[in-house]
NUSEKE-102262 format. One record per atom (N, C-alpha, C, O, CB): residue number from 1; residue in three letters; x, z, y. Coordinates in nm, 4 decimals, padded with zeros to 6 digits. Glycine has a CB too. Example, Ala and Ser with C-alpha at 12.3 -4.5 7.8 and 13.67 -1.06 7.14 Angstrom:
2
1	ala	01.3190	00.7800	-00.5690
1	ala	01.2300	00.7800	-00.4500
1	ala	01.3200	00.7800	-00.3300
1	ala	01.4236	00.8465	-00.3319
1	ala	01.1308	00.9046	-00.4473
2	ser	01.2850	00.7080	-00.2250
2	ser	01.3670	00.7140	-00.1060
2	ser	01.2900	00.7870	00.0030
2	ser	01.3409	00.8039	00.1138
2	ser	01.4084	00.5725	-00.0598
//
This chain:
79
1	unk	20.3019	15.3115	16.7439
1	unk	20.4038	15.2825	16.6459
1	unk	20.5384	15.2665	16.7169
1	unk	20.5478	15.2054	16.8233
1	unk	20.3679	15.1556	16.5651
2	unk	20.6414	15.3229	16.6552
2	unk	20.7744	15.3153	16.7154
2	unk	20.8353	15.1779	16.6918
2	unk	20.8371	15.1272	16.5796
2	unk	20.8663	15.4249	16.6585
3	unk	20.8843	15.1197	16.7982
3	unk	20.9623	14.9971	16.7901
3	unk	21.0911	15.0218	16.8678
3	unk	21.1018	15.1214	16.9395
3	unk	20.8825	14.8727	16.8467
4	unk	21.1867	14.9343	16.8548
4	unk	21.3140	14.9521	16.9271
4	unk	21.2924	14.9653	17.0773
4	unk	21.3665	15.0367	17.1448
4	unk	21.4080	14.8345	16.8989
5	unk	21.1912	14.8968	17.1297
5	unk	21.1711	14.8967	17.2745
5	unk	21.1183	15.0296	17.3273
5	unk	21.1425	15.0619	17.4436
5	unk	21.0761	14.7864	17.3126
6	unk	21.0466	15.1084	17.2458
6	unk	20.9934	15.2342	17.2966
6	unk	21.0572	15.3573	17.2322
6	unk	20.9995	15.4660	17.2353
6	unk	20.8450	15.2380	17.2752
7	unk	21.1764	15.3404	17.1737
7	unk	21.2491	15.4519	17.1146
7	unk	21.3409	15.5159	17.2178
7	unk	21.3868	15.4496	17.3108
7	unk	21.3298	15.4053	16.9927
8	unk	21.3671	15.6432	17.2012
8	unk	21.4668	15.7103	17.2846
8	unk	21.6052	15.6630	17.2408
8	unk	21.6203	15.6017	17.1351
8	unk	21.4545	15.8668	17.2740
9	unk	21.7066	15.6921	17.3236
9	unk	21.8437	15.6537	17.2879
9	unk	21.8851	15.7179	17.1559
9	unk	21.9508	15.6544	17.0734
9	unk	21.9421	15.6941	17.3995
10	unk	21.8465	15.8438	17.1363
10	unk	21.8806	15.9131	17.0117
10	unk	21.8164	15.8431	16.8923
10	unk	21.8802	15.8249	16.7886
10	unk	21.8355	16.0606	17.0176
11	unk	21.6901	15.8042	16.9073
11	unk	21.6205	15.7369	16.7983
11	unk	21.6804	15.5988	16.7694
11	unk	21.6801	15.5546	16.6545
11	unk	21.4723	15.7235	16.8314
12	unk	21.7307	15.5314	16.8703
12	unk	21.7890	15.3987	16.8500
12	unk	21.9151	15.4045	16.7653
12	unk	21.9496	15.3069	16.6987
12	unk	21.8201	15.3341	16.9837
13	unk	21.9847	15.5190	16.7672
13	unk	22.1061	15.5350	16.6879
13	unk	22.0754	15.5484	16.5395
13	unk	22.1623	15.5245	16.4556
13	unk	22.1840	15.6560	16.7354
14	unk	21.9516	15.5867	16.5063
14	unk	21.9119	15.6009	16.3668
14	unk	21.8896	15.4617	16.3090
14	unk	21.8245	15.3777	16.3712
14	unk	21.7835	15.6889	16.3529
15	unk	21.9431	15.4380	16.1915
15	unk	21.9329	15.3060	16.1298
15	unk	21.8013	15.2957	16.0545
15	unk	21.7859	15.3539	15.9472
15	unk	22.0524	15.2796	16.0347
16	unk	21.7057	15.2212	16.1109
16	unk	21.5779	15.1982	16.0453
16	unk	21.5790	15.0603	15.9857
16	unk	21.6364	14.9714	16.0486
16	unk	21.4599	15.2149	16.1430
17	unk	21.5223	15.0340	15.8730
17	unk	21.4873	15.1372	15.7759
17	unk	21.6139	15.1900	15.7091
17	unk	21.7209	15.1298	15.7183
17	unk	21.3887	15.0820	15.6700
18	unk	21.5995	15.3021	15.6429
18	unk	21.7139	15.3616	15.5728
18	unk	21.7362	15.2813	15.4448
18	unk	21.6764	15.3100	15.3412
18	unk	21.6897	15.5152	15.5409
19	unk	21.8214	15.1821	15.4532
19	unk	21.8477	15.0969	15.3380
19	unk	21.9269	15.1738	15.2334
19	unk	21.9850	15.2782	15.2630
19	unk	21.9233	14.9697	15.3803
20	unk	21.9290	15.1226	15.1128
20	unk	22.0035	15.1868	15.0051
20	unk	22.1497	15.2043	15.0437
20	unk	22.2093	15.3079	15.0143
20	unk	21.9922	15.1053	14.8760
21	unk	22.2079	15.1050	15.1089
21	unk	22.3477	15.1141	15.1507
21	unk	22.3712	15.2261	15.2507
21	unk	22.4712	15.2974	15.2421
21	unk	22.3925	14.9829	15.2105
22	unk	22.2790	15.2421	15.3458
22	unk	22.2910	15.3479	15.4459
22	unk	22.2806	15.4843	15.3790
22	unk	22.3592	15.5744	15.4083
22	unk	22.1825	15.3329	15.5548
23	unk	22.1844	15.4991	15.2897
23	unk	22.1657	15.6265	15.2196
23	unk	22.2846	15.6558	15.1291
23	unk	22.3338	15.7686	15.1260
23	unk	22.0356	15.6245	15.1374
24	unk	22.3306	15.5563	15.0562
24	unk	22.4476	15.5751	14.9689
24	unk	22.5704	15.6177	15.0482
24	unk	22.6470	15.7030	15.0032
24	unk	22.4780	15.4461	14.8919
25	unk	22.5897	15.5583	15.1669
25	unk	22.7026	15.5971	15.2514
25	unk	22.6898	15.7416	15.2991
25	unk	22.7887	15.8147	15.3044
25	unk	22.7133	15.5034	15.3716
26	unk	22.5686	15.7821	15.3335
26	unk	22.5458	15.9196	15.3780
26	unk	22.5714	16.0184	15.2642
26	unk	22.6312	16.1238	15.2859
26	unk	22.4021	15.9357	15.4312
27	unk	22.5268	15.9851	15.1439
27	unk	22.5505	16.0719	15.0275
27	unk	22.7001	16.0816	15.0004
27	unk	22.7523	16.1911	14.9797
27	unk	22.4760	16.0181	14.9017
28	unk	22.7685	15.9692	15.0003
28	unk	22.9125	15.9683	14.9739
28	unk	22.9874	16.0514	15.0771
28	unk	23.0794	16.1258	15.0429
28	unk	22.9659	15.8248	14.9732
29	unk	22.9475	16.0384	15.2046
29	unk	23.0132	16.1152	15.3112
29	unk	22.9920	16.2651	15.2889
29	unk	23.0860	16.3437	15.3005
29	unk	22.9589	16.0732	15.4505
30	unk	22.8700	16.3037	15.2574
30	unk	22.8406	16.4452	15.2342
30	unk	22.9182	16.4991	15.1144
30	unk	22.9707	16.6103	15.1197
30	unk	22.6904	16.4654	15.2124
31	unk	22.9259	16.4215	15.0069
31	unk	23.0006	16.4652	14.8892
31	unk	23.1505	16.4738	14.9185
31	unk	23.2185	16.5631	14.8681
31	unk	22.9752	16.3697	14.7720
32	unk	23.2014	16.3823	14.9988
32	unk	23.3430	16.3877	15.0380
32	unk	23.3719	16.5123	15.1213
32	unk	23.4753	16.5767	15.1038
32	unk	23.3819	16.2611	15.1171
33	unk	23.2794	16.5462	15.2125
33	unk	23.2965	16.6677	15.2923
33	unk	23.2945	16.7916	15.2035
33	unk	23.3733	16.8841	15.2233
33	unk	23.1869	16.6776	15.3994
34	unk	23.2048	16.7931	15.1065
34	unk	23.2000	16.9046	15.0115
34	unk	23.3311	16.9145	14.9337
34	unk	23.3855	17.0237	14.9173
34	unk	23.0814	16.8878	14.9142
35	unk	23.3816	16.8015	14.8860
35	unk	23.5070	16.8034	14.8099
35	unk	23.6234	16.8546	14.8944
35	unk	23.7062	16.9316	14.8457
35	unk	23.5390	16.6635	14.7572
36	unk	23.6301	16.8120	15.0211
36	unk	23.7370	16.8599	15.1087
36	unk	23.7272	17.0119	15.1258
36	unk	23.8277	17.0826	15.1175
36	unk	23.7301	16.7892	15.2468
37	unk	23.6065	17.0609	15.1495
37	unk	23.5858	17.2048	15.1651
37	unk	23.6195	17.2784	15.0363
37	unk	23.6872	17.3812	15.0384
37	unk	23.4411	17.2343	15.2067
38	unk	23.5719	17.2256	14.9244
38	unk	23.5947	17.2903	14.7954
38	unk	23.7432	17.2895	14.7582
38	unk	23.7919	17.3844	14.6967
38	unk	23.5127	17.2207	14.6862
39	unk	23.8144	17.1846	14.7946
39	unk	23.9591	17.1799	14.7679
39	unk	24.0324	17.2912	14.8424
39	unk	24.1285	17.3484	14.7909
39	unk	24.0170	17.0427	14.8084
40	unk	23.9868	17.3215	14.9628
40	unk	24.0501	17.4273	15.0422
40	unk	24.0125	17.5657	14.9908
40	unk	24.0974	17.6541	14.9799
40	unk	24.0107	17.4141	15.1893
41	unk	23.8839	17.5836	14.9592
41	unk	23.8367	17.7173	14.9224
41	unk	23.8507	17.7478	14.7745
41	unk	23.8629	17.8638	14.7354
41	unk	23.6937	17.7332	14.9623
42	unk	23.8490	17.6434	14.6919
42	unk	23.8504	17.6657	14.5473
42	unk	23.7250	17.7368	14.4993
42	unk	23.7283	17.8078	14.3988
42	unk	23.9728	17.7459	14.5080
43	unk	23.6159	17.7186	14.5695
43	unk	23.4915	17.7900	14.5414
43	unk	23.4403	17.7664	14.4003
43	unk	23.4014	17.8607	14.3314
43	unk	23.3861	17.7494	14.6401
44	unk	23.4403	17.6419	14.3577
44	unk	23.3902	17.6103	14.2237
44	unk	23.4860	17.5096	14.1599
44	unk	23.5236	17.4113	14.2237
44	unk	23.2430	17.5534	14.2292
45	unk	23.5257	17.5331	14.0348
45	unk	23.6156	17.4381	13.9682
45	unk	23.5497	17.3006	13.9528
45	unk	23.4311	17.2905	13.9213
45	unk	23.6575	17.4922	13.8301
46	unk	23.6285	17.1953	13.9754
46	unk	23.5752	17.0594	13.9596
46	unk	23.5418	17.0321	13.8138
46	unk	23.5990	17.0899	13.7214
46	unk	23.6759	16.9547	14.0114
47	unk	23.4460	16.9408	13.7975
47	unk	23.4052	16.8907	13.6657
47	unk	23.3456	17.0013	13.5782
47	unk	23.3624	17.0016	13.4562
47	unk	23.5247	16.8275	13.5946
48	unk	23.2761	17.0944	13.6424
48	unk	23.2040	17.1981	13.5686
48	unk	23.0553	17.1820	13.5979
48	unk	23.0166	17.1066	13.6872
48	unk	23.2543	17.3421	13.6075
49	unk	22.9732	17.2526	13.5229
49	unk	22.8294	17.2462	13.5454
49	unk	22.7910	17.2867	13.6870
49	unk	22.7060	17.2227	13.7490
49	unk	22.7578	17.3342	13.4462
50	unk	22.8536	17.3938	13.7393
50	unk	22.8235	17.4385	13.8748
50	unk	22.8622	17.3328	13.9788
50	unk	22.7911	17.3117	14.0771
50	unk	22.8960	17.5698	13.9040
51	unk	22.9741	17.2683	13.9557
51	unk	23.0205	17.1644	14.0471
51	unk	22.9177	17.0509	14.0546
51	unk	22.8820	17.0059	14.1635
51	unk	23.1584	17.1099	14.0022
52	unk	22.8714	17.0058	13.9402
52	unk	22.7742	16.8963	13.9379
52	unk	22.6393	16.9399	13.9932
52	unk	22.5699	16.8599	14.0559
52	unk	22.7572	16.8437	13.7958
53	unk	22.6006	17.0658	13.9712
53	unk	22.4758	17.1166	14.0287
53	unk	22.4840	17.1176	14.1809
53	unk	22.3884	17.0790	14.2483
53	unk	22.4452	17.2584	13.9760
54	unk	22.5967	17.1611	14.2355
54	unk	22.6138	17.1608	14.3807
54	unk	22.6115	17.0190	14.4364
54	unk	22.5557	16.9955	14.5436
54	unk	22.7446	17.2298	14.4188
55	unk	22.6709	16.9254	14.3653
55	unk	22.6640	16.7860	14.4090
55	unk	22.5182	16.7391	14.4154
55	unk	22.4793	16.6686	14.5086
55	unk	22.7458	16.6953	14.3137
56	unk	22.4386	16.7782	14.3167
56	unk	22.2972	16.7402	14.3154
56	unk	22.2209	16.7991	14.4331
56	unk	22.1358	16.7325	14.4920
56	unk	22.2326	16.7842	14.1857
57	unk	22.2511	16.9232	14.4670
57	unk	22.1862	16.9865	14.5816
57	unk	22.2233	16.9126	14.7099
57	unk	22.1379	16.8905	14.7959
57	unk	22.2260	17.1356	14.5916
58	unk	22.3487	16.8748	14.7229
58	unk	22.3948	16.8018	14.8415
58	unk	22.3258	16.6655	14.8502
58	unk	22.2812	16.6252	14.9577
58	unk	22.5488	16.7840	14.8382
59	unk	22.3171	16.5957	14.7392
59	unk	22.2489	16.4659	14.7384
59	unk	22.1024	16.4816	14.7792
59	unk	22.0513	16.4027	14.8587
59	unk	22.2586	16.4006	14.5990
60	unk	22.0349	16.5830	14.7249
60	unk	21.8952	16.6069	14.7621
60	unk	21.8821	16.6386	14.9108
60	unk	21.7870	16.5946	14.9754
60	unk	21.8368	16.7217	14.6788
61	unk	21.9768	16.7146	14.9655
61	unk	21.9721	16.7487	15.1077
61	unk	21.9831	16.6231	15.1944
61	unk	21.9123	16.6099	15.2942
61	unk	22.0849	16.8474	15.1429
62	unk	22.0712	16.5319	15.1566
62	unk	22.0828	16.4054	15.2307
62	unk	21.9513	16.3289	15.2228
62	unk	21.9033	16.2771	15.3236
62	unk	22.1993	16.3188	15.1750
63	unk	21.8937	16.3217	15.1044
63	unk	21.7673	16.2488	15.0887
63	unk	21.6540	16.3158	15.1661
63	unk	21.5659	16.2470	15.2176
63	unk	21.7299	16.2384	14.9404
64	unk	21.6548	16.4485	15.1751
64	unk	21.5550	16.5190	15.2570
64	unk	21.5674	16.4767	15.4028
64	unk	21.4673	16.4517	15.4700
64	unk	21.5716	16.6727	15.2442
65	unk	21.6906	16.4690	15.4509
65	unk	21.7123	16.4265	15.5886
65	unk	21.6656	16.2843	15.6130
65	unk	21.6038	16.2552	15.7154
65	unk	21.8581	16.4387	15.6241
66	unk	21.6948	16.1968	15.5199
66	unk	21.6508	16.0573	15.5322
66	unk	21.4984	16.0503	15.5333
66	unk	21.4396	15.9778	15.6135
66	unk	21.7078	15.9712	15.4166
67	unk	21.4354	16.1252	15.4445
67	unk	21.2894	16.1245	15.4390
67	unk	21.2284	16.1787	15.5679
67	unk	21.1266	16.1279	15.6150
67	unk	21.2407	16.2065	15.3199
68	unk	21.2901	16.2810	15.6244
68	unk	21.2403	16.3387	15.7490
68	unk	21.2499	16.2379	15.8626
68	unk	21.1581	16.2259	15.9438
68	unk	21.3183	16.4660	15.7844
69	unk	21.3604	16.1661	15.8679
69	unk	21.3817	16.0688	15.9756
69	unk	21.2873	15.9496	15.9610
69	unk	21.2303	15.9028	16.0596
69	unk	21.5280	16.0206	15.9764
70	unk	21.2711	15.9010	15.8394
70	unk	21.1905	15.7801	15.8191
70	unk	21.0425	15.8090	15.7994
70	unk	20.9591	15.7200	15.8161
70	unk	21.2419	15.7041	15.7003
71	unk	21.0087	15.9340	15.7636
71	unk	20.8693	15.9678	15.7349
71	unk	20.8245	15.9179	15.5992
71	unk	20.7051	15.9198	15.5693
71	unk	20.7793	15.9111	15.8413
72	unk	20.9167	15.8736	15.5172
72	unk	20.8865	15.8200	15.3834
72	unk	20.9169	15.9283	15.2797
72	unk	21.0261	15.9334	15.2231
72	unk	20.9698	15.6891	15.3540
73	unk	20.8178	16.0144	15.2563
73	unk	20.8382	16.1298	15.1687
73	unk	20.8112	16.0946	15.0227
73	unk	20.7062	16.0408	14.9877
73	unk	20.7482	16.2454	15.2119
74	unk	20.9085	16.1266	14.9397
74	unk	20.8964	16.1074	14.7942
74	unk	20.9519	16.2308	14.7275
74	unk	21.0417	16.2963	14.7804
74	unk	20.9715	15.9781	14.7452
75	unk	20.8980	16.2626	14.6104
75	unk	20.9473	16.3781	14.5364
75	unk	21.0907	16.3512	14.4897
75	unk	21.1211	16.2434	14.4386
75	unk	20.8546	16.4099	14.4154
76	unk	21.1786	16.4509	14.5080
76	unk	21.3171	16.4378	14.4693
76	unk	21.3375	16.4897	14.3276
76	unk	21.2540	16.5637	14.2756
76	unk	21.4072	16.5120	14.5674
77	unk	21.4475	16.4513	14.2658
77	unk	21.4770	16.4947	14.1284
77	unk	21.4814	16.6466	14.1167
77	unk	21.4389	16.7016	14.0151
77	unk	21.6100	16.4357	14.0816
78	unk	21.5318	16.7150	14.2183
78	unk	21.5467	16.8592	14.2133
78	unk	21.4197	16.9370	14.2435
78	unk	21.4211	17.0600	14.2395
78	unk	21.6515	16.9002	14.3078
79	unk	21.3103	16.8689	14.2734
79	unk	21.1846	16.9394	14.3064
79	unk	21.1005	16.9616	14.1842
79	unk	20.9920	17.0191	14.1935
79	unk	21.1043	16.8616	14.4096
//
């Protein structure tokens, strides 16, 4: 079993467990990065169905990463 004492330096940087606050911050950061990119490219108009669908995909991607890191797999809304 992994404990802080037998983790690699890379693993120690990961915040275990992935608390709601940590996950919410990761989702917000990813959505902010998407908005910055979308503002530059104008790829999809804001406040449209496509815009909200892309936000959902981004949120699911963050949750996939969290699940992979923690090993706590749960079905996501988009599955």
